[in-house]
TORPA-4810 file (N, C-alpha, C, O; in nm, 3 decimals):
<nodes>
NODE_1_8.568_14.110_7.958_8.660_14.126_8.065_8.636_14.018_8.149_8.730_13.972_8.213_M
NODE_2_8.504_13.964_8.159_8.504_13.839_8.250_8.578_13.732_8.211_8.635_13.655_8.288_F
NODE_3_8.579_13.725_8.076_8.657_13.609_8.006_8.808_13.605_8.024_8.868_13.498_8.024_E
NODE_4_8.870_13.728_8.038_9.007_13.744_8.037_9.047_13.717_8.166_9.149_13.648_8.175_E
NODE_5_8.994_13.753_8.268_9.010_13.689_8.400_9.005_13.535_8.429_9.086_13.483_8.506_G
NODE_6_8.907_13.464_8.365_8.927_13.343_8.364_9.011_13.274_8.265_9.051_13.159_8.288_N
NODE_7_9.044_13.343_8.146_9.195_13.288_8.087_9.324_13.275_8.186_9.395_13.174_8.194_L
NODE_8_9.337_13.385_8.252_9.440_13.396_8.334_9.443_13.278_8.450_9.544_13.216_8.484_G
NODE_9_9.337_13.265_8.491_9.326_13.168_8.577_9.365_13.017_8.547_9.417_12.935_8.623_H
NODE_10_9.326_13.005_8.420_9.354_12.874_8.329_9.497_12.872_8.284_9.554_12.763_8.269_E
NODE_11_9.553_12.973_8.264_9.703_12.992_8.238_9.781_12.941_8.367_9.868_12.853_8.373_R
NODE_12_9.721_13.029_8.481_9.805_12.989_8.593_9.782_12.855_8.667_9.866_12.821_8.750_G
NODE_13_9.683_12.783_8.644_9.652_12.639_8.662_9.779_12.551_8.559_9.874_12.487_8.603_K
NODE_14_9.753_12.569_8.451_9.861_12.509_8.369_10.009_12.549_8.406_10.089_12.461_8.372_A
NODE_15_10.056_12.638_8.457_10.179_12.691_8.498_10.219_12.619_8.624_10.331_12.567_8.630_N
NODE_16_10.132_12.614_8.729_10.126_12.519_8.835_10.157_12.361_8.805_10.244_12.288_8.853_E
NODE_17_10.074_12.341_8.726_10.092_12.199_8.667_10.229_12.165_8.607_10.287_12.063_8.645_K
NODE_18_10.276_12.235_8.528_10.398_12.220_8.466_10.520_12.237_8.551_10.626_12.177_8.532_E
NODE_19_10.498_12.323_8.647_10.612_12.334_8.764_10.637_12.223_8.844_10.746_12.185_8.887_K
NODE_20_10.475_12.150_8.868_10.475_12.032_8.970_10.567_11.918_8.893_10.664_11.862_8.946_K
NODE_21_10.517_11.890_8.744_10.584_11.787_8.684_10.726_11.807_8.666_10.805_11.712_8.668_E
NODE_22_10.763_11.929_8.649_10.936_11.967_8.651_10.984_11.900_8.787_11.077_11.820_8.779_K
NODE_23_10.928_11.927_8.914_11.000_11.921_9.026_10.973_11.765_9.031_11.070_11.704_9.074_R
NODE_24_10.880_11.698_9.002_10.892_11.547_8.998_11.002_11.494_8.934_11.081_11.420_8.993_E
NODE_25_11.017_11.529_8.806_11.105_11.485_8.723_11.242_11.496_8.793_11.318_11.400_8.809_E
NODE_26_11.265_11.632_8.836_11.387_11.633_8.894_11.412_11.550_9.048_11.516_11.490_9.078_E
NODE_27_11.327_11.559_9.110_11.324_11.449_9.239_11.362_11.332_9.191_11.461_11.275_9.237_K
NODE_28_11.273_11.267_9.068_11.318_11.136_9.039_11.448_11.119_8.987_11.505_11.012_9.008_K
NODE_29_11.500_11.203_8.927_11.628_11.229_8.863_11.746_11.218_8.982_11.853_11.161_8.962_G
NODE_30_11.714_11.274_9.091_11.799_11.257_9.230_11.803_11.141_9.276_11.909_11.085_9.303_K
NODE_31_11.690_11.090_9.290_11.678_10.932_9.347_11.746_10.855_9.291_11.824_10.790_9.361_N
NODE_32_11.744_10.835_9.154_11.836_10.768_9.074_11.982_10.782_9.078_12.062_10.691_9.060_E
NODE_33_12.011_10.915_9.105_12.156_10.919_9.109_12.193_10.896_9.253_12.310_10.861_9.266_A
NODE_34_12.137_10.905_9.346_12.175_10.875_9.492_12.160_10.709_9.497_12.206_10.650_9.595_I
NODE_35_12.100_10.642_9.398_12.102_10.468_9.418_12.221_10.427_9.340_12.289_10.329_9.368_M
NODE_36_12.244_10.515_9.234_12.369_10.463_9.172_12.506_10.484_9.257_12.598_10.403_9.264_D
NODE_37_12.499_10.609_9.318_12.612_10.632_9.398_12.621_10.525_9.504_12.736_10.500_9.540_M
NODE_38_12.522_10.454_9.564_12.529_10.381_9.685_12.556_10.245_9.644_12.622_10.169_9.715_T
NODE_39_12.494_10.202_9.501_12.506_10.084_9.448_12.410_9.975_9.451_12.421_9.859_9.413_G
NODE_40_12.274_10.065_9.527_12.152_9.985_9.521_12.085_9.965_9.398_11.992_9.885_9.406_Q
NODE_41_12.105_10.016_9.286_12.062_9.998_9.159_12.124_9.857_9.102_12.061_9.771_9.040_A
NODE_42_12.240_9.854_9.133_12.293_9.736_9.089_12.270_9.594_9.165_12.279_9.479_9.123_A
NODE_43_12.237_9.646_9.288_12.209_9.522_9.378_12.052_9.457_9.334_12.022_9.338_9.323_Q
NODE_44_11.964_9.581_9.312_11.847_9.528_9.280_11.820_9.458_9.154_11.727_9.380_9.135_E
NODE_45_11.930_9.500_9.052_11.927_9.424_8.930_11.988_9.286_8.946_11.949_9.191_8.878_R
NODE_46_12.082_9.277_9.033_12.155_9.159_9.046_12.120_9.073_9.164_12.185_9.102_9.264_R
NODE_47_12.027_8.966_9.179_11.983_8.890_9.304_12.085_8.812_9.364_12.176_8.756_9.302_P
NODE_48_12.070_8.810_9.465_12.196_8.703_9.547_12.174_8.573_9.523_12.072_8.511_9.553_D
NODE_49_12.315_8.512_9.444_12.294_8.376_9.396_12.265_8.265_9.510_12.200_8.164_9.482_P
NODE_50_12.306_8.285_9.616_12.283_8.228_9.747_12.155_8.212_9.796_12.110_8.103_9.830_N
NODE_51_12.096_8.318_9.801_11.962_8.306_9.830_11.869_8.253_9.756_11.762_8.221_9.809_E
NODE_52_11.896_8.230_9.591_11.803_8.193_9.500_11.832_8.039_9.508_11.742_7.962_9.474_Q
NODE_53_11.950_7.991_9.553_11.948_7.858_9.547_11.914_7.792_9.680_11.885_7.673_9.676_I
NODE_54_11.913_7.852_9.790_11.816_7.829_9.874_11.690_7.823_9.868_11.631_7.724_9.910_M
NODE_55_11.633_7.917_9.818_11.477_7.931_9.769_11.455_7.816_9.700_11.358_7.747_9.730_R
NODE_56_11.530_7.784_9.610_11.511_7.656_9.493_11.513_7.535_9.582_11.421_7.456_9.560_D
NODE_57_11.594_7.505_9.673_11.640_7.371_9.729_11.535_7.361_9.862_11.505_7.250_9.904_T
NODE_58_11.480_7.487_9.928_11.413_7.482_10.080_11.534_7.475_10.178_11.502_7.469_10.296_G
NODE_59_11.645_7.476_10.154_11.740_7.483_10.245_11.743_7.570_10.353_11.802_7.537_10.456_K
NODE_60_11.680_7.691_10.342_11.654_7.784_10.441_11.565_7.732_10.541_11.600_7.726_10.659_A
NODE_61_11.447_7.692_10.499_11.329_7.652_10.606_11.394_7.512_10.675_11.346_7.485_10.785_S
NODE_62_11.492_7.424_10.627_11.533_7.310_10.695_11.617_7.376_10.799_11.604_7.338_10.915_R
NODE_63_11.717_7.487_10.766_11.798_7.548_10.848_11.713_7.581_10.992_11.722_7.539_11.108_E
NODE_64_11.629_7.672_10.926_11.519_7.726_11.058_11.495_7.623_11.133_11.517_7.638_11.253_R
NODE_65_11.452_7.506_11.091_11.393_7.418_11.180_11.511_7.330_11.238_11.474_7.243_11.316_R
NODE_66_11.644_7.338_11.214_11.743_7.251_11.254_11.758_7.123_11.215_11.807_7.034_11.284_G
NODE_67_11.705_7.111_11.074_11.732_6.970_11.003_11.857_6.985_10.931_11.892_7.094_10.885_M
NODE_68_11.928_6.877_10.919_12.037_6.843_10.807_11.975_6.825_10.670_11.858_6.797_10.644_K
NODE_69_12.072_6.844_10.590_12.050_6.830_10.443_12.005_6.676_10.420_12.054_6.588_10.490_D
NODE_70_11.914_6.650_10.325_11.852_6.511_10.298_11.749_6.468_10.397_11.667_6.383_10.363_G
NODE_71_11.748_6.524_10.523_11.656_6.465_10.629_11.535_6.522_10.611_11.523_6.643_10.587_E
NODE_72_11.428_6.434_10.621_11.285_6.465_10.594_11.225_6.493_10.738_11.266_6.445_10.844_K
NODE_73_11.101_6.593_10.718_11.027_6.614_10.836_10.981_6.491_10.942_10.990_6.483_11.064_K
NODE_74_10.936_6.416_10.858_10.898_6.270_10.954_10.975_6.212_11.045_10.935_6.181_11.157_D
NODE_75_11.140_6.188_10.984_11.225_6.149_11.053_11.269_6.243_11.162_11.308_6.180_11.261_E
NODE_76_11.275_6.361_11.174_11.278_6.439_11.255_11.180_6.462_11.381_11.206_6.515_11.490_K
NODE_77_11.066_6.409_11.335_10.960_6.406_11.460_10.963_6.252_11.519_10.928_6.226_11.634_K
NODE_78_10.996_6.184_11.455_11.024_6.016_11.507_11.139_6.061_11.602_11.113_6.032_11.719_D
NODE_79_11.259_6.124_11.587_11.370_6.129_11.676_11.320_6.212_11.803_11.367_6.187_11.914_E
NODE_80_11.213_6.321_11.784_11.179_6.363_11.906_11.091_6.287_11.997_11.105_6.279_12.119_K
NODE_81_10.995_6.229_11.922_10.912_6.121_12.028_11.005_6.011_12.079_10.972_5.954_12.182_K
NODE_82_11.108_5.979_12.023_11.169_5.839_12.064_11.254_5.916_12.201_11.266_5.850_12.304_A
NODE_83_11.299_6.025_12.196_11.378_6.077_12.292_11.313_6.113_12.419_11.380_6.161_12.511_A
</nodes>
């Protein structure tokens, strides 16, 4: 009789685990559906081409420092010292 109660407990644990896994799968499916509806999934797969170009050339950092294209750091410092 003691063993029967123990088996019931084990079955209960297994059922809870299965229910939990099922809920997680359903939640994951809902999140994917929501991302498809908003277009976020497509954006994640397709990076912004302008951002990639700026990253490759370092243009973004030059823009933040107020430098023109083709201008180097040292030239900008020299202008500030002369002024």
